[in-house]
N, C-alpha and C positions, 0 to 999 in steps of 0.2 A: 504493500499499498503505499504511495507516494503521500509526501508530507502536505502537498496542497490538498489533497482529496480526503485526508484524514480530519475529523473534526475537534477541534479544540474547545472545550468547555470551561467555564469559570470555575474556581476551585469551590466555590459553595454550590455550583448547581452540579459538581461532581460529588462532593460529599452526600447531597439530596439522592442521588441516583446510586451512590452504593449503600446508604442507608436501607435505601427502599429495596435493594437487591440481598440484602442481609436480612431485611424483615420477610422479605418472600422465601428465603432459605431457612428463617428460623421457621414458618408455617409450614412448609415440606417436611420439617423434622417433627413436628408435633404430629402431622397427619400421619407419618410413619411410624412413630411412637405408639399411635391409636390402634394402627392396624395391627403392629407387632403384640400391641396386649390383646387383641382380639383373637390373635391367632393362637397366643398362649391360653387364655381362656378355654377355648375350641379344645385345644390337646386335653387340658386340665379335665373338662367335661367328659371327653371320650375315655380318658384316662379310668375316671369315675366310674364310668359306665361298664368298660370291660371288669374292673374290680367287682361291681355288683352281679354281673353276668356269671363270672367265676365263684364269688360267694353261692350264688342261687344253684349253680350248676352243681358245687360239692355238696350243697346241704341236699339236692335230689340224690345224688349217690347215696347219701347216708338214709336216706327213705326208703331206697329202692326195694329192700328186702321186707318193709314193713308190711303188716298183713292189709289185703285191699279193703275197701270198703265192702259193706254186705251188700252180695247181689251180684258182684262184680268177681268173675274166676280170676286166678292168681294169676295163670298165663296171661291174661288179657290187660291185666293192669301193670304185670312186670313189661309187656311191651309198648304200652302207652307211656311207661317211666322212662323207659330207655328211647323212645321216639322224643320225648321233651328233653331227655338230657340232650341229645342229638341236635335237636333244635338251638337248645342254649349254646352250645359247641359251634354252630354255625352263626349265631347271632354274635359270638364273641370273634370269631375269625372274622366276622365283616366288620366289627367297630374294630379290632386291630388295623385292619388294612384304611379304614377311615383315619384311624392314629396316624399312622404312616403318613398319608397324603398329608393331614394337619400338620404333622412335622416337617414333611419338605416345605409346605406353603409357609409355615414359620421358620424356617433357615432363608427363604427367599426375602421373606419380610426382614429380617433381620440383616441380611444383606445390603438391600435396599435403605434401611435407616442408618446403615455404618456409610453410605455412600453419602445420602441426604446430609448425615455429620459433616463430613467432609467437606462436602460443598459449601454447607454454612461457615466451618472453619475457614475457608479459603477467603469466601465474602466478607467473614468479619475482618480476617487479616487485612483485606485490601482495604476496607473502610478504615481501619487501626491505622495504616500506613499512612494513607490519606491525612488523616486526623493529625498524625505526625509531621506531615509536610507542612498541613495548614500552620502549624505551631512556628517550624522552622521558617517558613516563610514569612509569618508575622515579624519574627525576629529580626529577618533579613529587610525587609520594609521598614522597621523601626531604625535599623542602624542605618538604611541609607537616608531616611529623612532628616537624622540628626547629623550624618556628614553634609547633606545639603546645608542644613543650618550652621554647620561650624564654618562650612565655605562661604557662606553669605555673611557670617560676622566676619571671618577674615577679609572677605572682599571691602567691606565697611571699613575695617581697622585700617586696610593699606590705602583704601581712596581719602581716608583723613590724613593719613600719613601723608601721601602724595601731596594734597590739598594745601598742607601747611609748608609743606618745601619749596612750593611755586612762590609762596608769598614773601 
């Protein structure tokens, strides 16, 4: 990009632009944090579901050999209990698969959060560098004004001296 086509902004405008970019980056980080939190909550919820299914399945196994309700033959009751235990196992496997998918989604969300945080810190560093530059620039301007005043005072003293020596 050539120097003529590159747009130059006043320092205050640059500061406003940097602050705006930093603010946008901060909002992105907050949004990514919300997504990560939701993904973690989903994982926790599914883990609780798996734990509950395992408990229920273990409880059903313990009751497997209990006498059947009156009027139901033992082989039929045993078959129904086995089918229910198998169904609980399928539910547990499905929940484990959902947990695996939720954990992958969580990893992606955490990666996106890390990238958003890096972008925020880069934007903040640029804003801070510009603020520091603003402070240095002010110091340079003050020093330049002081030198101009000193030069003007020296010119006056010299003019007075020249005027006295001519008379």
